[in-house]
MARKOLSE-863387 format. One line per field, with one value per residue: residue number from 1; x, y, z of N, C-alpha, C in turn. Coordinates in Angstrom, 1 decimal. Example, Ala and Ser with C-alpha at 12.3 -4.5 7.8 and 13.67 -1.06 7.14 Angstrom:
# residues 2
resi <- [1 | 2]
n.x <- [13.2 | 12.8]
n.y <- [-5.7 | -2.2]
n.z <- [7.8 | 7.1]
ca.x <- [12.3 | 13.7]
ca.y <- [-4.5 | -1.1]
ca.z <- [7.8 | 7.1]
c.x <- [13.2 | 12.9]
c.y <- [-3.3 | 0.0]
c.z <- [7.8 | 7.9]
# end
This chain:
# residues 156
resi <- [1 | 2 | 3 | 4 | 5 | 6 | 7 | 8 | 9 | 10 | 11 | 12 | 13 | 14 | 15 | 16 | 17 | 18 | 19 | 20 | 21 | 22 | 23 | 24 | 25 | 26 | 27 | 28 | 29 | 30 | 31 | 32 | 33 | 34 | 35 | 36 | 37 | 38 | 39 | 40 | 41 | 42 | 43 | 44 | 45 | 46 | 47 | 48 | 49 | 50 | 51 | 52 | 53 | 54 | 55 | 56 | 57 | 58 | 59 | 60 | 61 | 62 | 63 | 64 | 65 | 66 | 67 | 68 | 69 | 70 | 71 | 72 | 73 | 74 | 75 | 76 | 77 | 78 | 79 | 80 | 81 | 82 | 83 | 84 | 85 | 86 | 87 | 88 | 89 | 90 | 91 | 92 | 93 | 94 | 95 | 96 | 97 | 98 | 99 | 100 | 101 | 102 | 103 | 104 | 105 | 106 | 107 | 108 | 109 | 110 | 111 | 112 | 113 | 114 | 115 | 116 | 117 | 118 | 119 | 120 | 121 | 122 | 123 | 124 | 125 | 126 | 127 | 128 | 129 | 130 | 131 | 132 | 133 | 134 | 135 | 136 | 137 | 138 | 139 | 140 | 141 | 142 | 143 | 144 | 145 | 146 | 147 | 148 | 149 | 150 | 151 | 152 | 153 | 154 | 155 | 156]
n.x <- [0.8 | 0.5 | 2.2 | 0.9 | 2.0 | 1.6 | -0.1 | -3.5 | -5.3 | -8.5 | -10.2 | -13.4 | -16.1 | -19.2 | -19.1 | -16.5 | -15.0 | -14.5 | -14.0 | -12.8 | -10.8 | -9.2 | -8.4 | -7.0 | -4.8 | -3.6 | -3.0 | -1.3 | 0.9 | 1.7 | 2.4 | 4.4 | 6.3 | 6.9 | 8.4 | 7.1 | 6.0 | 6.3 | 5.1 | 2.4 | -0.6 | -2.7 | -5.9 | -9.0 | -12.6 | -16.0 | -19.3 | -21.5 | -22.7 | -22.7 | -20.6 | -18.7 | -15.8 | -15.1 | -12.8 | -11.1 | -12.9 | -12.8 | -12.4 | -11.3 | -8.9 | -7.8 | -7.4 | -5.6 | -3.4 | -2.9 | -1.9 | 0.3 | 0.1 | 0.6 | -1.4 | -2.5 | -2.6 | -4.0 | -6.1 | -9.4 | -12.9 | -14.1 | -16.5 | -17.1 | -16.8 | -17.9 | -15.8 | -13.6 | -13.1 | -11.5 | -8.8 | -8.6 | -7.4 | -8.0 | -11.0 | -12.5 | -14.9 | -16.2 | -18.3 | -21.3 | -23.3 | -21.7 | -20.4 | -22.5 | -23.3 | -21.0 | -20.8 | -23.0 | -22.3 | -20.1 | -21.2 | -20.6 | -18.2 | -15.8 | -14.2 | -15.5 | -14.5 | -14.8 | -13.2 | -12.6 | -12.6 | -10.0 | -8.9 | -9.4 | -11.1 | -11.6 | -12.6 | -15.2 | -17.5 | -18.0 | -16.9 | -17.9 | -19.5 | -17.9 | -18.9 | -21.4 | -21.3 | -18.9 | -16.8 | -13.9 | -11.4 | -11.9 | -12.6 | -10.2 | -8.6 | -9.8 | -9.5 | -6.8 | -6.2 | -7.5 | -6.1 | -3.5 | -3.9 | -4.6 | -2.2 | -0.5 | -1.7 | -1.4 | 1.4 | 2.4]
n.y <- [-1.2 | 2.2 | 4.8 | 7.7 | 10.9 | 13.6 | 16.2 | 16.9 | 19.8 | 21.3 | 24.1 | 25.5 | 27.4 | 29.2 | 30.2 | 30.0 | 32.2 | 34.3 | 33.9 | 31.2 | 31.0 | 33.0 | 32.1 | 29.8 | 31.0 | 32.6 | 30.7 | 29.0 | 30.8 | 31.0 | 28.4 | 27.9 | 29.8 | 28.7 | 26.6 | 24.2 | 23.6 | 21.3 | 19.4 | 19.8 | 19.9 | 22.2 | 23.4 | 24.8 | 25.1 | 25.3 | 25.2 | 25.5 | 25.7 | 28.2 | 30.1 | 28.8 | 28.5 | 31.1 | 33.8 | 34.7 | 37.0 | 40.6 | 42.1 | 40.2 | 39.7 | 42.3 | 42.7 | 40.7 | 41.4 | 43.9 | 43.0 | 41.7 | 39.0 | 36.3 | 35.3 | 32.6 | 33.3 | 31.7 | 30.7 | 29.5 | 29.3 | 26.3 | 23.6 | 21.6 | 18.1 | 14.8 | 13.0 | 14.6 | 14.6 | 12.4 | 11.3 | 13.8 | 15.6 | 17.8 | 19.2 | 22.1 | 24.5 | 27.9 | 29.0 | 28.3 | 27.3 | 26.3 | 24.3 | 22.6 | 21.8 | 20.5 | 18.4 | 17.0 | 16.2 | 14.6 | 12.6 | 12.1 | 10.8 | 12.1 | 14.4 | 17.5 | 20.9 | 24.3 | 27.1 | 29.1 | 27.7 | 27.1 | 29.5 | 30.3 | 31.1 | 33.9 | 34.8 | 35.2 | 32.5 | 32.1 | 33.1 | 35.9 | 36.4 | 38.3 | 39.0 | 40.0 | 42.3 | 43.6 | 43.8 | 43.1 | 43.4 | 42.9 | 40.2 | 39.2 | 39.5 | 37.7 | 35.3 | 35.1 | 34.8 | 32.3 | 30.6 | 30.8 | 29.5 | 27.0 | 26.2 | 26.1 | 23.9 | 21.8 | 21.7 | 20.9]
n.z <- [0.0 | -0.8 | 0.9 | 2.4 | 1.6 | 1.8 | 3.6 | 3.1 | 2.5 | 2.2 | 1.4 | 1.6 | 0.3 | -0.4 | -3.2 | -4.1 | -4.9 | -3.2 | -0.1 | 0.2 | -1.9 | -0.9 | 1.6 | 0.7 | -0.6 | 1.4 | 3.3 | 1.9 | 1.5 | 4.2 | 4.8 | 3.0 | 3.9 | 6.3 | 5.5 | 4.8 | 2.4 | 0.7 | 2.1 | 2.5 | 0.8 | -0.8 | -1.5 | -3.0 | -3.1 | -4.2 | -2.8 | -4.3 | -7.8 | -9.0 | -9.6 | -11.0 | -12.9 | -12.9 | -12.1 | -8.9 | -6.9 | -7.5 | -5.2 | -3.4 | -4.8 | -4.6 | -1.8 | -1.2 | -2.7 | -1.5 | 0.9 | 0.2 | -0.6 | -2.6 | -5.4 | -7.4 | -10.7 | -12.5 | -11.1 | -10.8 | -10.1 | -8.8 | -8.4 | -5.6 | -5.5 | -4.6 | -5.0 | -4.7 | -2.0 | -1.3 | 0.5 | 1.8 | 4.5 | 6.1 | 5.8 | 5.3 | 6.0 | 5.6 | 6.9 | 8.9 | 7.1 | 5.0 | 6.4 | 7.1 | 4.5 | 3.6 | 5.5 | 4.8 | 2.1 | 2.6 | 4.0 | 6.7 | 6.7 | 6.8 | 9.0 | 9.4 | 9.5 | 10.6 | 9.6 | 11.5 | 13.9 | 14.4 | 15.2 | 17.8 | 20.9 | 21.0 | 18.6 | 16.1 | 15.2 | 12.5 | 9.2 | 7.6 | 4.4 | 2.1 | -0.4 | -0.2 | 1.5 | 1.0 | 2.7 | 2.6 | 3.9 | 6.7 | 6.5 | 5.5 | 7.7 | 9.5 | 8.1 | 8.1 | 10.8 | 11.3 | 9.6 | 10.6 | 13.1 | 12.2 | 10.8 | 13.0 | 14.4 | 12.5 | 12.2 | 14.7]
ca.x <- [0.0 | 1.3 | 2.1 | 0.5 | 3.2 | 1.2 | -1.4 | -4.4 | -6.3 | -9.4 | -11.0 | -14.7 | -17.1 | -20.3 | -18.9 | -15.1 | -14.5 | -14.1 | -13.3 | -12.0 | -9.5 | -8.4 | -7.8 | -6.0 | -3.6 | -3.0 | -2.5 | -0.2 | 2.0 | 2.2 | 3.0 | 5.7 | 7.2 | 7.3 | 9.2 | 6.3 | 5.3 | 6.4 | 4.3 | 1.0 | -1.3 | -3.8 | -6.8 | -10.2 | -13.7 | -17.3 | -20.4 | -22.5 | -22.1 | -23.0 | -19.5 | -17.7 | -15.0 | -14.8 | -11.6 | -11.5 | -13.6 | -11.8 | -12.1 | -10.3 | -7.6 | -7.2 | -6.9 | -4.4 | -2.3 | -2.6 | -1.1 | 1.5 | -0.1 | 0.4 | -2.6 | -2.3 | -3.4 | -4.9 | -7.1 | -10.8 | -13.8 | -14.6 | -17.5 | -16.6 | -17.5 | -17.6 | -14.4 | -12.6 | -12.9 | -10.6 | -7.5 | -8.5 | -7.2 | -8.7 | -12.1 | -12.7 | -15.8 | -16.0 | -19.4 | -22.2 | -23.9 | -20.7 | -20.2 | -23.7 | -23.3 | -19.9 | -21.1 | -24.0 | -21.6 | -19.2 | -21.9 | -20.0 | -17.0 | -14.7 | -14.5 | -15.6 | -14.1 | -15.0 | -11.8 | -12.4 | -12.3 | -8.5 | -8.4 | -9.5 | -12.4 | -11.8 | -13.0 | -16.5 | -17.4 | -18.1 | -16.4 | -19.0 | -19.3 | -17.8 | -19.6 | -22.6 | -21.1 | -17.7 | -15.8 | -12.8 | -10.3 | -12.2 | -12.6 | -8.8 | -8.1 | -10.3 | -8.9 | -5.4 | -6.2 | -7.8 | -5.0 | -2.4 | -4.2 | -4.5 | -0.8 | 0.0 | -2.2 | -0.8 | 2.9 | 2.8]
ca.y <- [0.0 | 3.5 | 5.6 | 9.1 | 11.8 | 15.0 | 16.5 | 17.6 | 20.8 | 21.8 | 25.2 | 25.6 | 28.5 | 29.1 | 30.4 | 29.8 | 33.4 | 35.3 | 33.4 | 30.0 | 31.2 | 33.9 | 31.2 | 29.0 | 31.9 | 33.0 | 29.5 | 28.6 | 31.6 | 30.7 | 27.1 | 28.1 | 30.5 | 27.8 | 25.5 | 23.0 | 23.5 | 20.0 | 18.5 | 20.2 | 20.2 | 23.2 | 23.7 | 25.4 | 24.8 | 25.9 | 24.3 | 25.8 | 25.8 | 29.6 | 30.9 | 27.9 | 29.0 | 32.5 | 34.1 | 35.3 | 38.3 | 41.7 | 42.4 | 39.2 | 40.0 | 43.5 | 42.6 | 39.9 | 42.3 | 44.9 | 42.3 | 41.0 | 37.5 | 35.9 | 34.5 | 32.0 | 34.0 | 30.7 | 30.2 | 29.6 | 28.6 | 24.9 | 23.1 | 20.4 | 16.8 | 13.8 | 12.4 | 15.6 | 14.3 | 11.3 | 11.7 | 15.1 | 15.5 | 19.0 | 19.7 | 23.3 | 25.5 | 29.2 | 29.3 | 27.2 | 26.7 | 25.5 | 23.2 | 21.7 | 21.3 | 19.6 | 17.2 | 16.2 | 15.7 | 13.6 | 11.5 | 11.9 | 10.0 | 13.0 | 15.4 | 18.8 | 22.0 | 25.6 | 27.7 | 29.9 | 26.8 | 27.1 | 30.8 | 30.4 | 31.6 | 35.3 | 35.1 | 34.7 | 31.1 | 32.1 | 34.2 | 36.4 | 36.4 | 39.7 | 39.2 | 40.8 | 43.6 | 44.2 | 44.0 | 42.1 | 43.5 | 42.1 | 38.8 | 38.8 | 39.4 | 36.5 | 34.2 | 35.0 | 34.2 | 30.9 | 29.9 | 30.8 | 28.5 | 25.7 | 25.9 | 25.6 | 22.6 | 20.8 | 21.6 | 20.4]
ca.z <- [0.0 | -0.9 | 2.1 | 2.2 | 1.8 | 2.0 | 4.3 | 2.2 | 3.1 | 1.2 | 1.9 | 0.8 | 0.6 | -1.3 | -4.6 | -4.4 | -5.5 | -2.2 | 1.1 | 0.1 | -2.6 | 0.0 | 2.6 | 0.0 | -0.9 | 2.7 | 4.0 | 1.0 | 1.8 | 5.5 | 4.7 | 2.3 | 4.8 | 7.4 | 4.9 | 4.7 | 1.1 | 0.1 | 2.9 | 2.6 | -0.4 | -0.5 | -2.6 | -2.5 | -4.0 | -3.9 | -2.6 | -5.4 | -9.2 | -9.5 | -10.0 | -11.6 | -14.1 | -12.7 | -11.3 | -7.7 | -6.9 | -7.5 | -3.8 | -2.9 | -5.4 | -4.1 | -0.5 | -1.2 | -3.3 | -0.5 | 2.0 | -0.5 | -0.6 | -4.0 | -5.8 | -8.6 | -11.7 | -13.2 | -10.2 | -11.2 | -9.2 | -9.1 | -7.4 | -4.9 | -5.8 | -3.6 | -5.3 | -4.2 | -0.6 | -1.1 | 1.0 | 2.4 | 6.0 | 6.7 | 5.0 | 6.0 | 5.5 | 6.1 | 7.8 | 9.3 | 5.9 | 4.3 | 7.3 | 6.9 | 3.1 | 3.6 | 6.2 | 3.9 | 1.0 | 3.0 | 4.7 | 8.0 | 6.6 | 7.1 | 10.0 | 8.7 | 10.3 | 10.2 | 9.7 | 12.7 | 15.0 | 14.7 | 15.6 | 19.2 | 21.4 | 20.9 | 17.3 | 15.7 | 14.6 | 11.0 | 8.4 | 6.7 | 2.9 | 1.6 | -1.7 | 0.0 | 2.1 | 0.5 | 3.8 | 2.4 | 4.9 | 7.9 | 6.1 | 5.4 | 9.1 | 10.1 | 7.4 | 8.5 | 12.2 | 11.2 | 8.9 | 11.6 | 14.0 | 11.4 | 10.6 | 14.3 | 14.7 | 11.6 | 12.4 | 16.0]
c.x <- [0.9 | 1.1 | 1.8 | 1.7 | 2.8 | -0.1 | -2.2 | -5.3 | -7.1 | -10.3 | -12.2 | -15.5 | -18.2 | -19.9 | -17.4 | -14.5 | -14.0 | -13.3 | -12.4 | -10.7 | -8.6 | -7.7 | -6.7 | -4.7 | -2.9 | -2.3 | -1.2 | 1.1 | 2.6 | 2.9 | 4.4 | 6.7 | 7.7 | 8.1 | 8.4 | 5.6 | 5.3 | 5.5 | 2.8 | 0.4 | -2.5 | -4.6 | -8.1 | -11.3 | -15.0 | -18.4 | -21.5 | -21.9 | -22.2 | -21.8 | -18.4 | -17.1 | -14.6 | -13.5 | -12.1 | -12.1 | -12.5 | -11.5 | -11.2 | -8.9 | -6.9 | -6.7 | -5.7 | -3.2 | -1.9 | -1.7 | 0.0 | 1.4 | -0.3 | -0.8 | -2.3 | -3.2 | -4.3 | -6.0 | -8.5 | -11.6 | -14.1 | -15.6 | -16.9 | -17.5 | -17.1 | -16.2 | -13.3 | -12.2 | -11.9 | -9.3 | -7.4 | -8.4 | -8.0 | -9.7 | -12.7 | -13.7 | -15.6 | -17.1 | -20.3 | -22.8 | -23.0 | -20.5 | -21.3 | -23.6 | -22.1 | -20.1 | -22.1 | -23.2 | -20.7 | -19.9 | -21.2 | -18.7 | -15.7 | -15.1 | -14.4 | -15.3 | -14.7 | -13.6 | -11.6 | -12.3 | -10.8 | -8.0 | -8.5 | -10.8 | -12.7 | -12.3 | -14.4 | -16.4 | -17.4 | -17.3 | -17.5 | -18.6 | -19.1 | -18.4 | -20.8 | -22.4 | -19.8 | -16.6 | -14.7 | -11.7 | -10.6 | -12.1 | -11.1 | -8.2 | -8.5 | -9.7 | -7.5 | -5.3 | -6.5 | -6.7 | -3.8 | -2.6 | -4.1 | -3.1 | -0.2 | -0.4 | -1.5 | 0.7 | 3.3 | 2.2]
c.y <- [1.2 | 4.3 | 7.1 | 10.0 | 13.2 | 15.1 | 17.3 | 18.5 | 21.3 | 22.8 | 25.3 | 26.7 | 28.3 | 29.2 | 30.1 | 31.0 | 34.4 | 34.6 | 32.3 | 30.2 | 32.2 | 33.0 | 30.3 | 29.8 | 32.2 | 31.8 | 29.0 | 29.5 | 31.3 | 29.3 | 27.2 | 28.8 | 29.7 | 26.6 | 24.2 | 22.8 | 22.2 | 19.0 | 18.7 | 20.6 | 21.1 | 23.4 | 24.4 | 25.0 | 25.5 | 24.8 | 24.4 | 25.9 | 27.3 | 30.3 | 30.1 | 28.5 | 30.4 | 32.7 | 34.6 | 36.7 | 39.4 | 42.1 | 41.5 | 39.5 | 41.2 | 43.4 | 41.7 | 40.6 | 43.3 | 44.3 | 41.5 | 39.5 | 37.1 | 35.0 | 33.9 | 32.7 | 33.0 | 30.2 | 30.5 | 28.8 | 27.2 | 24.5 | 21.8 | 19.2 | 15.8 | 13.2 | 13.4 | 15.3 | 13.2 | 11.8 | 13.1 | 14.9 | 16.6 | 19.5 | 20.9 | 24.3 | 26.8 | 29.6 | 28.1 | 26.5 | 25.9 | 24.2 | 22.1 | 21.0 | 20.2 | 18.3 | 16.3 | 15.5 | 14.5 | 12.5 | 11.2 | 11.1 | 10.8 | 14.1 | 16.8 | 19.9 | 23.3 | 26.3 | 28.4 | 29.0 | 26.8 | 28.5 | 31.0 | 31.1 | 33.1 | 35.8 | 34.6 | 33.2 | 31.1 | 33.3 | 34.7 | 36.5 | 37.9 | 40.0 | 40.1 | 42.2 | 44.3 | 44.4 | 42.9 | 42.2 | 42.8 | 40.6 | 38.3 | 38.6 | 38.1 | 35.3 | 34.0 | 34.4 | 32.7 | 30.1 | 29.8 | 29.6 | 27.1 | 25.3 | 25.4 | 24.2 | 21.5 | 20.6 | 21.1 | 19.1]
c.z <- [0.0 | 0.3 | 1.7 | 2.5 | 2.1 | 2.8 | 3.3 | 2.9 | 2.0 | 1.8 | 1.0 | 1.3 | -0.4 | -2.8 | -5.1 | -5.2 | -4.5 | -1.0 | 0.9 | -0.8 | -1.7 | 1.0 | 1.9 | -0.2 | 0.4 | 3.3 | 3.2 | 1.4 | 3.2 | 5.5 | 4.0 | 3.1 | 5.9 | 6.8 | 4.8 | 3.4 | 0.4 | 0.9 | 3.0 | 1.3 | -0.1 | -1.7 | -2.1 | -3.6 | -3.5 | -3.6 | -3.7 | -6.8 | -9.7 | -10.1 | -10.8 | -12.9 | -13.9 | -11.9 | -9.9 | -7.8 | -6.9 | -6.1 | -3.1 | -3.5 | -4.9 | -2.7 | -0.4 | -1.7 | -2.2 | 0.6 | 1.4 | -0.4 | -2.1 | -4.2 | -7.2 | -9.7 | -12.5 | -12.3 | -10.7 | -10.2 | -9.7 | -8.0 | -6.9 | -5.4 | -4.7 | -3.8 | -4.8 | -2.7 | -0.3 | -0.7 | 1.7 | 4.0 | 6.7 | 5.7 | 5.8 | 5.3 | 6.2 | 7.0 | 8.1 | 8.1 | 5.1 | 5.1 | 7.1 | 5.5 | 3.0 | 4.3 | 5.4 | 2.8 | 1.4 | 3.8 | 6.1 | 7.9 | 6.9 | 8.1 | 9.2 | 9.8 | 9.8 | 10.5 | 11.0 | 14.0 | 15.4 | 15.2 | 17.1 | 19.6 | 21.3 | 19.5 | 17.0 | 15.1 | 13.1 | 10.4 | 7.4 | 5.3 | 2.5 | 0.3 | -1.4 | 0.7 | 1.7 | 1.5 | 3.7 | 3.4 | 6.2 | 7.6 | 6.0 | 6.8 | 9.8 | 9.4 | 7.9 | 9.9 | 12.1 | 10.6 | 9.8 | 12.6 | 13.4 | 11.2 | 11.9 | 14.6 | 13.8 | 11.9 | 13.8 | 16.4]
# end
């Protein structure tokens, strides 16, 4: 049997154009800076088909650029499929609705997290969708806190 070599992290939000690609980019930068890029595989997806094929939202791109976080220019929204769950170690939703959708998709076979579980008790449980209110800076700060806690958990 082939031994698993990488930890797989999959971030998921409703459309995969705001929060989950932001988390993917932020976490990838943190992982690379920690020298763990060869050990952790990072991706993101949507629970809905609404934005499939579209690039990240301009607000996501702008806030990542403002914070000097690189974003793959080829990144496009994809919808999660049951087969995407194979080998995933950390299946992470951005809010309660994502969490419910992911639990349903996985049939309880995989533990589903919300990103803010890793940030600690001083943070809200959910990351709000900036698609509706445009508050990308607040979302960035929450994503950063959640990703920092996730990296700490994985690396210890």
